[in-house]
Structure formats: C-alpha cells, structure tokens
N, C-alpha and C positions, 0 to 999 in steps of 0.2 A: 443110857439110851442117846444123849447129845455129846458123847465123850469127843474133846478136840473142838467143840463149838466155842468160838470166841465171844460170842454174846453171853452165853452161860458163864463163861469165865470172868466177864467183866462184871455181871449183875450179881452173881453168886446164887441166883434163883434156879430151880430144877429145870425149868422149860424156858427157851428162848421166845416168849411170848410176852409183848408189852400190852399193858392197857392205856389207851390213849388219855393223857391229862386234861379231860374236858372239864370246861368251866362250870362250876358249881356241882358237877356231878362226880368228879374224881375227887372225892373227899373220903374222910376216913372209912365209912362203912364199906365202899366199894373197893377202895385201895386195900384195905385190911383183907377183905375176901379173896382178892385176886393174889396177893401174896401168900396168904395161907395155902392158898390151891398150888402154889408151887410156880406161879408166873411173876411178872415184874409189875407191881403196882406203881402208878406214878402219881403223886398228889400235884393236883393243879395249884397255879400260883398266879392266876392272870387277873385277880381281883385287887391285887396291890394293897392288900390289907394284912400287915404282919400280924396282927392281932389274931385273925382268922386262921392264918398260916399256922401260927403257934399252937392255936388250939387243935386243929386237925391233926398236925403233926404228933402231938403228944398223945392224942387218942389212938392213933395207929400204932404208936411206941407201946401203949399200955395194953393193947390188945394182941399184938404178935411180935414173935422175935424174927421173923422171916424178913427177908431183904425186901426194901421198897425204895423208891427215888423220889426226887422232886423236879418238876419242870420249870425253869426260867424263861418265860415269854418275852424276849429282849424288848421289843416295842413297848410292851405294854408296862414295862417296869421303870421306863425312863421318867422318873420324877424328879424331886430334889434331890441332888447328889447324897445329902446326909440319910435321906429317906432309902434311897436304893442301896447305897452300901450298908445301912443296916439290916436288911433283908439278907444280903449276902453274908454278912459277918455272923448273924444269928444262925443260918444254915450252917456254916463252917464250924460253929462252935457246937453243933449237935452231932458232929462227927459222921455226916452223911458220907457214903462211899460213892455214890451214883448219882448224876444228875443229868438231865436233858435240857438243851437249850432249843429256842424255836423262835420264830417271828422277828427276824433281826440278824444284825451283824455278829457272826460268831466270835470275832476277836474281841468283843466287850468283856465277856466273862472267862472265856476259855483258858487263858494263861493263869489268872488268879485261882480258879477252881483247881486246875491241875497241879499248880504249885503246893496245894493243900492236900494234895493226895487223891482228888476226887476222879473218877472215871467219867469222861464227857462225851456224850453222844448229841449232835446237832440235827434237828429235822429240817429238811429242805423239800421243796418241789421243783427245782430245777438243776440241771447239771452244772451250771457255772456255780451255783450256791454249794453244791457238794464240793466240788474241787476247792472253793475258797475256804470251806471249813476244814478240810483236810489239811490246806495250807496252814490254818491257823493252830492247828495242833490237836483237833478233836481225836478221840479214841475211835469213835463209830459215828454212822450216819443213821438216821431214819429218813428213808426216801419215800415221799408221799406223793402219790399218783392222782389224777384227776377225780378218780372214783370217790376220793376222799370227802368227808365234811370239814376237814381242818383247813391248813394252811392252803394257799391257792397260787399256782403258776398262772399269770395273766394268758400265757398261750398254752394251753392245757395240754400236758402229755399223760398218757393213761400209765398206771403202775407199771406193768410188765415192760413197756418199752422203755419208761424212764429208768428203771432197775437195771436193764441190760446196758444202757448208756453209761450210767454210772459206774456200774460194775467195770467196764472196759477202761475207765480211768483211774480207779482208786484202789488200794489194796486193803483198806481198813473194813472192817466188819459192817455190814449192811442189814438193817431191820427195813422190811417192806410194809408200806401201809397203804390202804386203799383198796376196797373191794374183797377183803380176806375175811371170812368168818368160821373156817373150819379147817380141817387137816387137809383136805384135797387144795385148799388154796395156799395153805403154808407149804405144802410138797411142791406145788407149781413155782412158787417164789423162791424156795431153796434149789430148785432145778435151774433157775436163771440167776444164780449166784448170792441169794440173801443166806443170812445165818439167823434170822429171827423175823418175827412178824409183829405189827401192831394193829390192835382192833380197837375200835371205838363203839361204833352203832351195835355192835354184838353185846357189848359189856352194858349199854344202855338198855337194851331188851333183857336185862337179867333181873333175878328176883333182888339181888343186892344192890341194884342202881336206886337211887333215891328220887327218881321223877315219878311223875303220877302214872298210875296204871293205864290210864287213857293213851299218853305218850307211847307207853310200851305197846300196847294193843294195836295202835296205828302202825307202828313199824313192823310187827309181825303180819299184819293184814295188807300191807303195801305191796303191789306188783313190782316187778322188775323195772318198770317204767315209773314208779312211784316217787322219784325225787327230781328237784328241779333246781337250776341255777340262778341265783338273784344277786344283784348287786348289793352289798353289804358293808357300806363304809364303817371302819377306816380300813378293813380288809376289801381288796377289789371285787371278789365274787366269793359266794359261798353255796354250798349244797345243802338243802334241806328237803323235808317231805313236801311234796306236791299236794297243798290243800286250798280250799277257796282262797283263803288269805295271800297264800304265797303266788297264786296264779294272778290275782287281782294286784299286787305289788308288782309283778312283772309286766302287766299291762298298763301300769300308770293310773290304775283305778282306784288305788289304796295308797294312803302314807305308811311307810315302813314304821313299825312301832320301835320305840326306844328298847335298847337292849335289856334292860332291868325289867321293863314292864313285860317283855316276852318271857323272861325267865319265870316270872311269877305266874302269869297266865297259863302257860304251858306246863312247866315243871311243877308247880304248886297245885295249881287250880285244875288243870288238865283241859284246858280249853284248846282242843285240836284245831277245829274249824277257823278260828280267828287268829291264830299264830302259826309259825312253822320252826319247828326246831332242827337243828343240825342233824343231818342223817346221810350218810355215805349211800352210794349205790349198792352197797352189800345188802342194804335193809330189804331190798326185794328177793334176797336169799336167806332171809331170817323168817321161820315160819313157826316158831313157839318161843316162849318166854321160859328161860332156863336158869338154874342155879349155876354161879360161877363155878362151883365146886363139880359140877357134873362133867 
C-alpha cells in the first residue's frame, strides 16, 4: 500500500502514521496498541525520570514485537550532564532503531544517535527550524502547524501552509502534524508533500488512552471552535480545550495550575471544568471514542 514511502522504510511500520509522544499519555498501553495496529507508537520521555522510561519501555517490549520509537524532548532533558547522558546511553543500549527529537536544538543529540545507527526525525513548528534540523543531519521532519496542541511557533503558521513552505526547502521525508484525524486529512497532507502524519488528540480520544473518560468525552463533544490558545510557561503558548478554567486563565481571572496538578485533576480525576488538557483543533472533528485498532 505504501511501497516506496520513506517514512515506512525508516520506521519499519506498516503505515506512515505516528502517535504523538504526549506527556503521561504516550506510555506502554497506548504505544503498544498503536504499534500492534501497524502505526508508529512513540514513547514519551518528557518527565525526565529514567526509572519510568525503563519501566514503560520494558512493558512495550514485553507486549509487542512491532516497531516503536522514543521521543527525546531536548529542552526538558537538559539536566545534570551525567543524568542526561544516562538516558541516552540506556536507550542506545536497548538497540532502538528510531527516535524523534523535539523542543530544542536538533544538533544536541542527532550526531550521537545517528552514529549509533538510529534513524532520527526532528519535530519543528518553523521553517527555520526545519532547515536547521536538516543541516544537522536528521533523517526526516515532523512539521507541526498551529492547529496542534504540541510545540508552538510564536508566529503561528497553520499545518498545510507550513508543510508547503518546508517541502520547498528540504528533500527529507516530512510527517505532517496538526489538525489531522482521518484518511481525508492524511490524503490532503500527502498531496502537499508529506509522506506521513502524526496524530495526538485523535489518540487521546481512544479506548487505549489512559486518561479519564470525562476528558475523552469532552474531546468528542467539543465543537470545531472548542479549543483555545493560552500562555503556558515554559512553552510560549499551548492549545487546549475551551473550558471555564481556560477562559478564566486567559482573562486573568484565575491562576494557571501547576502542570502536575493539571495532570492529576484532569487525566486521573476527570475534572474537566477546572482544568484544560492539551487538545488540537482536530478535537472538533472527533465525534466518537474509538479503538486504535479500528
């Protein structure tokens, strides 16, 4: 079906579809389900806790023999040099063949990973970042437009405009991210030069996602205007569900909750009104909770 597709060749998966490495969410149950379904599951690594990464990695390996990858969020892994090095050393010792990098300077890890035989894709929200990553030697790009809930370009450029701009400047395979939930969006991205797509919010609203059912229901019931941009340090901006909490934060009537409190209240307890989880504009196109395997 995807003969000659460079993303499939690089990932060794059946389909050129990535599951976004979302904090707390992209762990063993979801990554395993995505990989078993033939797409590319990506284990998140943004908590900077090697013990948790080891645990989740081992659980995936025990559950499936299908390909999966690991994300390295560069900015969030810049800790003590020996700790940072320990994470990279451990991953390379596991014989991983595919990794993504994000949120930082792609030169930081690319050469070391590639010298170890790892295929590296870098996620970027800017044309300048895309060119810099290719110059650094990455094998492919994840190009993430303003519809996404993930990394953010301070000057927002939407997915299909950014995709075309990047395609004009680089020859490496591109995976489009932001606002894509189904085959129609995937076909449109391919028409503009992508060879793969990444989905995050679509996978959050899946049976295999570990978040509370209230959050999944909030995603599938939200209208096309149901997301909102808010300031979210240390990231400049982020997109989440439009809830009473997020509106009040934007208007300066409520303090933003610490990140860990938000994760617990929303993902575990299901308090949708007093939090706002990350959600891309694609939330307005998702109308039911599905299994990854459908």
